[in-house]
C-alpha positions as CSV (number, residue, x, y, z in Angstrom):
1,X,14.5,-1.6,24.9
2,X,15.7,1.3,22.7
3,X,13.7,2.8,19.8
4,X,16.3,1.2,17.5
5,X,15.7,-2.2,18.9
6,X,11.9,-1.8,18.5
7,X,12.4,-0.7,14.9
8,X,14.5,-3.8,14.1
9,X,11.9,-6.0,15.7
10,X,9.2,-4.3,13.6
11,X,11.2,-4.8,10.4
12,X,11.8,-8.5,11.3
13,X,8.1,-8.9,11.9
14,X,7.2,-7.3,8.5
15,X,9.7,-9.4,6.6
16,X,8.5,-12.6,8.3
17,X,5.0,-11.8,7.2
18,X,6.1,-11.1,3.7
19,X,8.3,-14.2,3.4
20,X,5.6,-16.5,4.9
21,X,2.9,-15.0,2.6
22,X,5.2,-15.6,-0.5
23,X,5.8,-19.1,0.7
24,X,2.0,-19.7,0.6
25,X,2.1,-18.9,-3.1
26,X,5.4,-20.3,-4.1
27,X,6.3,-22.9,-1.5
28,X,2.8,-24.4,-1.0
29,X,1.2,-24.0,-4.4
30,X,4.2,-23.9,-6.7
31,X,3.4,-20.5,-8.3
32,X,6.8,-18.8,-8.8
33,X,6.2,-15.2,-8.1
34,X,8.9,-12.6,-8.4
35,X,6.7,-9.5,-8.0
36,X,5.5,-9.9,-4.4
37,X,6.7,-6.4,-3.6
38,X,3.9,-5.0,-5.7
39,X,1.3,-6.5,-3.4
40,X,3.2,-5.2,-0.4
41,X,3.3,-1.8,-1.9
42,X,-0.4,-1.9,-2.9
43,X,-1.3,-2.5,0.8
44,X,1.1,0.2,2.0
45,X,-0.3,2.8,-0.4
46,X,-3.9,1.9,0.2
47,X,-3.5,2.1,3.9
48,X,-1.5,5.3,3.7
49,X,-4.1,6.9,1.5
50,X,-7.0,6.1,3.8
51,X,-4.9,7.0,6.9
52,X,-4.0,10.4,5.5
53,X,-7.7,11.1,4.9
54,X,-8.4,10.5,8.6
55,X,-9.6,6.8,8.5
56,X,-9.0,4.9,11.8
57,X,-6.1,2.4,11.9
58,X,-8.3,-0.7,11.6
59,X,-10.1,0.6,8.5
60,X,-6.8,1.7,6.8
61,X,-5.2,-1.7,7.4
62,X,-8.4,-3.4,6.0
63,X,-8.2,-1.2,2.9
64,X,-4.6,-2.4,2.4
65,X,-5.6,-6.0,2.7
66,X,-8.5,-5.6,0.3
67,X,-6.6,-3.7,-2.4
68,X,-3.6,-6.1,-2.3
69,X,-5.8,-9.2,-2.4
70,X,-7.8,-7.8,-5.3
71,X,-4.6,-7.2,-7.2
72,X,-3.6,-10.8,-6.2
73,X,-6.8,-12.2,-7.7
74,X,-6.1,-10.4,-11.0
75,X,-2.5,-11.8,-11.1
76,X,-4.0,-15.2,-10.0
77,X,-6.2,-15.2,-13.0
78,X,-3.2,-14.6,-15.2
79,X,-1.4,-17.5,-13.5
80,X,-4.1,-19.9,-14.7
81,X,-2.6,-20.0,-18.2
82,X,1.0,-19.6,-17.1
83,X,3.6,-21.8,-15.5
84,X,7.1,-21.6,-14.1
85,X,9.3,-19.2,-16.1
86,X,6.4,-17.5,-17.8
87,X,4.6,-16.8,-14.5
88,X,7.9,-15.5,-13.0
89,X,8.3,-13.0,-15.9
90,X,4.7,-11.9,-15.6
91,X,5.0,-11.2,-11.9
92,X,8.2,-9.2,-12.5
93,X,6.2,-7.1,-15.0
94,X,3.5,-6.6,-12.4
95,X,6.2,-5.3,-10.0
96,X,7.6,-2.8,-12.5
97,X,4.1,-1.7,-13.6
98,X,3.1,-1.0,-9.9
99,X,6.2,1.2,-9.3
100,X,5.8,3.0,-12.6
101,X,2.1,3.6,-11.9
102,X,2.5,5.1,-8.5
103,X,5.4,7.3,-9.7
104,X,3.0,9.0,-12.1
105,X,0.0,9.5,-9.8
106,X,-0.1,12.9,-8.1
107,X,-2.8,11.7,-5.7
108,X,-0.3,9.1,-4.5
109,X,2.5,11.6,-4.1
110,X,4.2,10.5,-7.4
111,X,8.0,10.4,-6.9
112,X,7.8,12.1,-3.5
113,X,5.5,9.4,-2.0
114,X,3.1,9.9,0.8
115,X,4.5,11.7,3.9
116,X,1.5,12.8,5.8
117,X,0.6,9.4,7.3
118,X,-0.6,10.0,10.8
119,X,0.7,8.0,13.8
120,X,-1.2,4.9,14.8
121,X,-1.2,6.3,18.4
122,X,0.6,3.2,19.7
123,X,4.1,4.6,19.8
124,X,7.2,2.7,18.7
125,X,6.7,0.0,21.3
126,X,3.1,-0.5,20.5
127,X,3.7,-0.6,16.7
128,X,6.5,-3.2,17.2
129,X,4.3,-5.4,19.4
130,X,1.3,-5.1,16.9
131,X,3.6,-6.1,14.0
132,X,5.0,-9.0,16.0
133,X,1.6,-10.2,17.0
134,X,0.5,-10.1,13.3
135,X,3.7,-12.0,12.3
136,X,3.0,-14.7,14.9
137,X,-0.6,-15.0,13.7
138,X,0.7,-15.3,10.1
139,X,3.1,-18.1,11.1
140,X,0.3,-20.0,13.0
141,X,-2.0,-19.6,10.1
142,X,0.6,-20.9,7.6
143,X,1.3,-23.9,9.8
144,X,-2.4,-24.6,10.1
145,X,-2.9,-24.4,6.3
146,X,0.0,-26.7,5.7
147,X,-1.5,-29.4,7.8
148,X,-5.1,-28.9,6.5
149,X,-6.8,-30.4,3.5
150,X,-6.2,-27.1,1.8
151,X,-2.5,-27.6,2.2
152,X,-2.8,-31.0,0.7
153,X,-4.5,-29.5,-2.3
154,X,-1.8,-26.8,-2.6
155,X,0.9,-29.4,-2.6
156,X,-0.9,-31.5,-5.2
157,X,-1.2,-28.5,-7.5
158,X,2.4,-27.5,-6.9
159,X,3.7,-31.0,-7.6
160,X,1.8,-31.7,-10.8
161,X,-1.2,-29.7,-12.0
162,X,-2.4,-32.3,-14.5
163,X,-2.3,-35.1,-12.0
164,X,-4.2,-32.9,-9.5
165,X,-6.9,-32.3,-12.1
166,X,-7.1,-36.0,-12.7
167,X,-8.0,-36.8,-9.1
168,X,-10.7,-34.1,-9.0
169,X,-8.8,-31.1,-7.4
170,X,-9.8,-27.7,-8.7
171,X,-6.5,-26.3,-9.8
172,X,-8.1,-22.9,-10.7
173,X,-9.7,-22.5,-7.3
174,X,-6.5,-23.5,-5.4
175,X,-4.3,-21.1,-7.4
176,X,-6.7,-18.2,-6.8
177,X,-7.0,-19.0,-3.1
178,X,-3.2,-19.2,-2.8
179,X,-2.7,-15.8,-4.5
180,X,-5.5,-14.2,-2.5
181,X,-4.3,-15.4,0.9
182,X,-0.6,-14.6,0.2
183,X,-1.3,-11.2,-1.2
184,X,-3.8,-10.3,1.5
185,X,-1.1,-11.0,4.1
186,X,1.4,-8.9,2.1
187,X,-1.1,-6.1,2.0
188,X,-1.5,-6.2,5.8
189,X,2.3,-6.1,6.1
190,X,2.3,-3.1,3.8
191,X,-0.2,-1.2,5.9
192,X,1.7,-1.9,9.1
193,X,4.9,-0.7,7.3
194,X,3.1,2.6,6.3
195,X,2.1,3.2,9.9
196,X,5.5,2.2,11.2
197,X,7.5,4.6,8.9
198,X,4.8,7.2,8.4
199,X,6.4,7.8,5.0
200,X,6.4,5.7,1.9
201,X,8.0,6.1,-1.6
202,X,7.8,4.0,-4.7
203,X,11.4,2.7,-4.4
204,X,10.5,1.0,-1.1
205,X,8.6,-1.6,-3.1
206,X,10.9,-2.2,-6.1
207,X,12.2,-5.3,-7.7
208,X,15.0,-5.7,-5.2
209,X,12.5,-6.3,-2.4
210,X,10.9,-9.1,-4.4
211,X,14.3,-10.7,-4.9
212,X,15.0,-10.4,-1.2
213,X,11.7,-12.1,-0.3
214,X,12.3,-14.9,-2.8
215,X,15.8,-15.3,-1.3
216,X,14.2,-15.8,2.1
217,X,11.9,-18.5,0.8
218,X,14.5,-20.4,-1.1
219,X,17.2,-20.1,1.6
220,X,14.7,-21.0,4.3
221,X,13.5,-24.0,2.3
222,X,10.6,-23.7,-0.1
223,X,7.4,-25.0,1.5
224,X,8.8,-24.9,5.1
225,X,7.1,-22.2,7.2
226,X,9.7,-22.4,10.1
227,X,12.6,-22.5,7.7
228,X,11.3,-19.4,5.9
229,X,10.8,-17.6,9.2
230,X,14.4,-18.4,10.2
231,X,15.7,-17.2,6.9
232,X,13.7,-14.0,7.1
233,X,15.1,-13.2,10.6
234,X,18.7,-14.0,9.5
235,X,18.5,-12.0,6.2
236,X,17.0,-9.0,8.1
237,X,19.6,-9.0,10.8
238,X,22.6,-9.5,8.5
239,X,22.5,-6.0,7.0
240,X,22.0,-4.6,10.5
241,X,25.1,-6.3,11.8
242,X,27.2,-5.6,8.7
243,X,26.3,-2.2,7.4
244,X,28.5,-2.5,4.3
245,X,26.1,-5.1,3.0
246,X,23.4,-2.5,2.3
247,X,25.3,-1.4,-0.8
248,X,25.8,-5.0,-2.0
249,X,22.4,-6.5,-1.0
250,X,21.6,-7.9,-4.5
251,X,25.0,-9.4,-4.8
252,X,24.9,-11.0,-1.3
253,X,21.3,-12.4,-1.8
254,X,22.2,-13.6,-5.3
255,X,25.4,-15.3,-4.0
256,X,23.5,-16.9,-1.1
257,X,20.8,-18.2,-3.5
258,X,23.5,-19.8,-5.8
259,X,25.2,-21.4,-2.8
260,X,22.0,-22.8,-1.4
261,X,20.8,-24.2,-4.7
262,X,24.2,-25.8,-5.3
263,X,25.0,-27.2,-1.8
264,X,21.7,-27.3,0.1
265,X,18.7,-27.3,-2.3
266,X,16.4,-27.9,0.7
267,X,17.5,-24.7,2.4
268,X,17.7,-24.3,6.1
269,X,14.8,-26.7,6.5
270,X,16.6,-29.4,4.6
271,X,19.8,-28.9,6.6
272,X,17.7,-29.1,9.8
273,X,16.0,-32.4,8.7
274,X,19.4,-33.9,7.7
275,X,20.9,-33.0,11.0
276,X,17.9,-34.5,12.9
277,X,18.2,-37.7,10.8
278,X,21.9,-38.0,11.6
279,X,21.2,-37.4,15.3
280,X,18.6,-40.2,15.3
281,X,21.0,-42.7,13.7
282,X,23.5,-42.0,16.5
C-alpha cells in the first residue's frame, strides 16, 4: 500500500482508540465528558517530551499513558460531585485549560509545539500496524469489560447512581476506574499520534477534537463498542473522501448529531438491532 493509505489506516486506528476510550467513560459509566481531547493531548505531549530527550519508544508511550491517566484521576475526583450538564461543562473547561497551558510553556514548545520528535524506527508501515494492533486490543478490552462484572457496575452507575449505592456498588470507585481506564487509552493514542506525526501543536487537541469524539460515540450508539468503532471509521473516512468537509467539520458533525438524536437515538447500533429484529420476524 502507499504511504497515504498507511497514514489513513493509522488515523483510523487512533480515532477508534479515542472513541472507544470515551465510550468507556460516557457510554458505559454515564459520565458525560466533552474534554477528552485534553487527555489525548496530555499523552501526546508527555510521550513527545520523553522521546525528544532520547527515551525509548516503550518508555515514552508509558509516560503518555501515566500522565493522561493521572489527569483523568483528577477529573474523575471532580466528577464525584458533578452530574450530567455540570460535568460536561467542567470537562470542557479542562480541555480549554490544557490548550491554554501548553501554549504558554516554552519547555513544551509553546505555540510552535514540539517538532523534534524522533522516529519510532518502524517506518510508516510499522507505525500503522502498531496503531492498528493497539486499536484491536482496545476493542477487545472494551468488549471484555462490557461483559464482565465491572461492566455491570458501570452500567448500574450510569443508569442511576443512587440505586447503585443502595445495592452496595461503590459509585466513587467505579467512576474513578472508568476515568482512569478511558484516559489511559487516550494517552496511549496520543503517544502513538506523536510518533506517527513527529510534530504536535496545541491546536491538534482543541475542543473540536472532543466534539468529533463525542459525535463518534453518539452516532455509533452510546454504550455499544462495535457501533462506536463503525462510527469512528466512517467519520474518519468521510473527510478523506470529501475534502470540502474539512472546512465545515463542526457543522457536519453537529448536523449528524442532531439527525441521529432525532431519528435514531440508538445510533448505528440501534439501527443494526432494529434491522436484525425485523429480519428475525421475517
